[in-house]
C-alpha positions in Angstrom: -73.4 31.2 22.9 -74.1 32.2 19.3 -76.5 29.9 17.4 -74.0 28.4 14.9 -71.5 27.6 17.7 -74.3 26.1 19.8 -75.3 23.9 16.9 -71.7 22.7 16.4 -71.3 21.9 20.1 -74.7 20.1 20.3 -73.9 18.0 17.1 -70.5 16.9 18.4 -71.9 16.0 21.8 -74.9 14.2 20.2 -72.6 12.2 17.9 -70.6 11.2 21.0 -73.7 10.0 22.9 -75.0 8.2 19.8 -71.6 6.4 19.2 -70.7 5.5 22.8 -74.2 5.3 24.3 -75.9 7.3 27.0 -74.7 5.3 30.0 -71.1 4.9 28.8 -70.4 8.5 27.6 -68.5 10.5 30.2 -67.9 14.2 30.6 -64.3 13.6 29.6 -65.6 12.0 26.3 -67.7 15.0 25.6 -64.9 17.4 26.4 -62.6 15.4 24.0 -65.3 15.6 21.3 -65.2 19.4 21.7 -61.4 19.3 21.5 -61.2 20.7 25.0 -59.3 19.6 28.1 -61.0 17.4 30.6 -63.9 19.4 32.2 -64.1 21.7 29.2 -67.7 20.6 28.7 -68.7 22.8 31.6 -67.7 25.8 29.6 -70.9 25.2 27.7 -73.1 23.2 30.1 -73.6 23.5 33.9 -73.8 19.7 34.3 -73.5 16.6 32.1 -77.3 16.2 32.6 -77.8 19.6 31.0 -75.8 18.3 28.0 -77.9 15.2 27.8 -81.2 17.2 27.8 -79.9 19.6 25.2 -78.7 16.8 23.0 -82.0 15.0 23.3 -83.8 18.1 22.2 -81.4 18.4 19.3 -82.0 14.8 18.4 -85.8 15.4 18.4 -85.3 18.3 16.1 -83.1 16.3 13.7 -85.6 13.5 13.6 -88.4 15.9 12.8 -86.6 17.8 10.1 -85.1 14.8 8.4 -88.0 12.4 8.6 -91.3 14.2 8.5 -90.6 17.4 6.5 -88.9 15.7 3.4 -92.0 13.6 2.9 -93.8 16.7 1.7 -91.7 16.6 -1.4 -92.8 13.1 -2.4 -96.5 13.0 -1.7 -97.3 12.6 -5.4 -95.0 9.5 -5.6 -95.9 7.2 -2.7 -93.4 4.5 -3.8 -90.5 7.0 -3.7 -91.8 8.5 -0.4 -91.8 5.1 1.4 -88.4 4.1 0.0 -86.7 7.5 0.9 -88.4 7.4 4.3 -87.0 3.9 5.0 -83.4 5.0 4.0 -83.6 8.1 6.2 -84.9 6.0 9.0 -82.0 3.6 8.7 -79.5 6.6 8.8 -81.2 8.1 11.8 -82.0 5.0 13.9 -79.0 5.4 16.2 -80.2 9.0 17.0 -83.7 7.7 17.6 -82.4 5.1 20.0 -80.5 7.7 21.9 -83.5 10.0 22.1 -85.8 7.1 23.3 -83.2 6.0 25.9 -83.1 9.6 27.3 -86.9 9.8 27.4 -87.1 6.4 29.2 -84.6 7.5 31.9 -86.6 8.7 34.9 -84.4 11.6 35.9 -84.8 13.2 32.4 -88.4 12.4 31.8 -89.9 15.5 33.6 -87.5 17.9 31.8 -88.3 16.5 28.4 -92.0 16.4 28.9 -92.6 19.8 27.3 -90.5 18.8 24.3 -92.6 15.6 23.8 -95.8 17.5 24.2 -94.7 20.1 21.6 -93.8 17.3 19.2 -97.3 15.8 19.7 -98.9 19.1 18.9 -96.8 19.6 15.8 -97.9 16.2 14.5 -101.4 17.5 14.2 -100.0 20.6 12.4 -98.2 18.3 10.0 -101.4 16.5 9.2 -102.9 19.9 8.3 -99.9 20.7 6.1 -100.1 17.3 4.4 -103.8 17.7 3.8 -103.1 21.1 2.2 -100.5 19.6 -0.2 -102.8 16.7 -1.1 -106.0 18.9 -1.3 -107.9 16.6 1.0 -109.5 17.0 4.5 -107.2 16.9 7.5 -109.4 14.3 9.1 -108.8 12.0 6.1 -105.0 12.0 6.2 -104.4 12.6 10.0 -104.7 8.9 11.1 -102.2 7.9 8.4 -99.7 10.6 9.5 -99.9 9.3 13.1 -99.7 5.7 11.9 -96.6 6.4 9.7 -94.9 8.2 12.6 -95.5 5.3 15.0 -94.5 2.7 12.4 -91.3 4.4 11.4 -90.4 5.0 15.1 -90.9 1.3 15.8 -88.8 0.4 12.7 -86.0 2.7 13.9 -86.0 1.1 17.3 -86.2 -2.6 16.3 -85.0 -2.6 12.7 -87.6 -5.1 11.4 -89.2 -3.8 8.2 -91.6 -6.8 8.1 -93.3 -5.6 11.3 -94.4 -2.3 9.7 -95.0 -3.5 6.1 -98.8 -3.5 6.5 -98.8 0.1 7.9 -96.6 1.3 5.1 -98.8 -0.4 2.5 -101.9 1.2 4.0 -100.2 4.6 3.8 -99.1 4.1 0.2 -102.6 3.0 -0.9 -104.2 6.0 0.8 -101.8 8.4 -0.9 -102.5 6.8 -4.3 -106.2 7.0 -3.6 -106.0 10.7 -2.7 -103.7 11.5 -5.6 -106.0 9.7 -8.1 -108.7 12.2 -7.3 -106.5 15.1 -8.4 -106.9 16.1 -12.1 -103.4 17.4 -12.1 -102.0 14.1 -10.9 -103.8 12.2 -13.6 -102.6 14.6 -16.3 -99.0 14.3 -15.1 -99.3 10.5 -14.9 -100.7 10.3 -18.5 -97.9 12.5 -19.7 -95.3 10.4 -18.0 -96.8 7.2 -19.4 -96.8 8.8 -22.9 -93.1 9.6 -22.5 -92.4 6.0 -21.7 -94.0 4.6 -24.8 -91.8 3.7 -27.7 -92.9 4.4 -31.3 
């Protein structure tokens, strides 16, 4: 299957799982989402379980690309970073719940283990990338990257912003602290403050 077609198939199946739920989604539902006759799903997947695993892997990729990577654009504005992160988390929370549900299901756990392990390794890489953007040591920002990922994951699962407010405030304060050490950041801030003044 060519890559663009595979993406389209995975997104349609994933949307169906997210909308109907893992337990309630049938092969017939997935075939209908692909605009195929009953059983058409098996043109793309050997079994429904194969479709579940492929969609869970696609969900993990979506979460990674739409939650973690965009943060790199807002490191110099912690307020905007936290607010945009919250909005993206709200949008993606059904996808997160599907992914977590699959990971918690015993028959899928072993097959998804390499994907989870790969994600954990990439979190360390992201800490390194964030440190590079912030011009600080990886060891300084790494605990905050892990804390943010854990907090946002919890928020997406349970939807209670109050439960993660303290973690988000710690992250915001740390980013301000690191940014304040940068001469470029202070220059931009002074320029912006100057532009806000009225004569």
